[in-house]
Steps between C-alpha positions, in 0.01 A plus 500: 500500500778745586665431166181605322467812716859612437478422130172691475637807679812503281291467184263778608796724582656445159172564318434821698859617438456436128183711485662776707817496291722395794642174369847650517460562873379143544808364325728718712321383814540134401873542442552697824298256711683203347834652596370576848373142540842357415673734746255407774555133418874533567437686826253238626725215385776636721266543798350153456845341467628672814203405720471148361869457579440619855204264530719215373766581760235523773361163398840327493603654831191362669346843563182418308459176692553686829241762406263224398536338842440836667181544300346172613314656798354760264399229252330311783281806562428573134457136392378315812414182307820488292759247626817702552717207389324497163693623194236766442605676821857539374389641166253736668774628731739554207225683313431732793872571546543582131197730514629681808835559329322630190623213282182468297668283235595247769142485634350344189683163501467458878132595482433247224680226694308591816169469314606164354585369846174633644313323220685178580406548865132513400545177303661335802207618713255341257352834392422622151825668379302703244345705782729757663562417865495758778879484511519574127264798530687637801837464332373663180360802685815549706718458193300761309520745791881461478648655816825668391779652705714581196309565172799426278314526170350840579832637622667384178227658286522831686879501469481429126259788440709756688334517840687727742430257785420149368471346848233750610242243396608256773284654776175530300550155347554343841189671640282403202614137486476461879143630488398266218666206677313572823173528307571172320572330833177638651294389200646148519431486874138608452447250220634221720262598780188522285581177318357179640743228618655340195347759266722696262497869410384439144317169485481463124705334232669701225567305182772577248234574239354778712189315617410474866318221685357520846 
């Protein structure tokens, strides 16, 4: 759907520019934005490489494992029915740590693995794996809220575009993400309370074809 929307907006822009006699400006804008995109790519490649290297060092030094162990009491509160020795707990912890450090690109693989393990947990429990469990819904909401202490991507963008103080965004970003995380936690807690024992947040099946069965 997004591909159609972007293609439609580009096409409309070109047609309007043609009628207004501004095709030259459109061509100049395309060339300038292409150059800017490549420059931004090199900047972000350097930032990603640096932080991924630091994450690799932290993992090999045992720091990630230590932080994961420290997060177990928090996971017990957030996911009371999730066995802490389960693989899903480790992936969830790694995902939260990556989010807190602003390593959005490292959150995707850990998030996918966490969801796979949570799905396997539902299979082991004898539940329908096509219905999202409460743990899945809670993890998804907290992952979307994305508490960040260091918004690396935003700092890099601001630095690339000439901000006088790129790190000025740290305070507002921390406040906003902390607020959304608290709200996500409250919503999950309320949903758990209003749900009947054994009932899930969204008790319906979502098929790959888009159909839904109760």
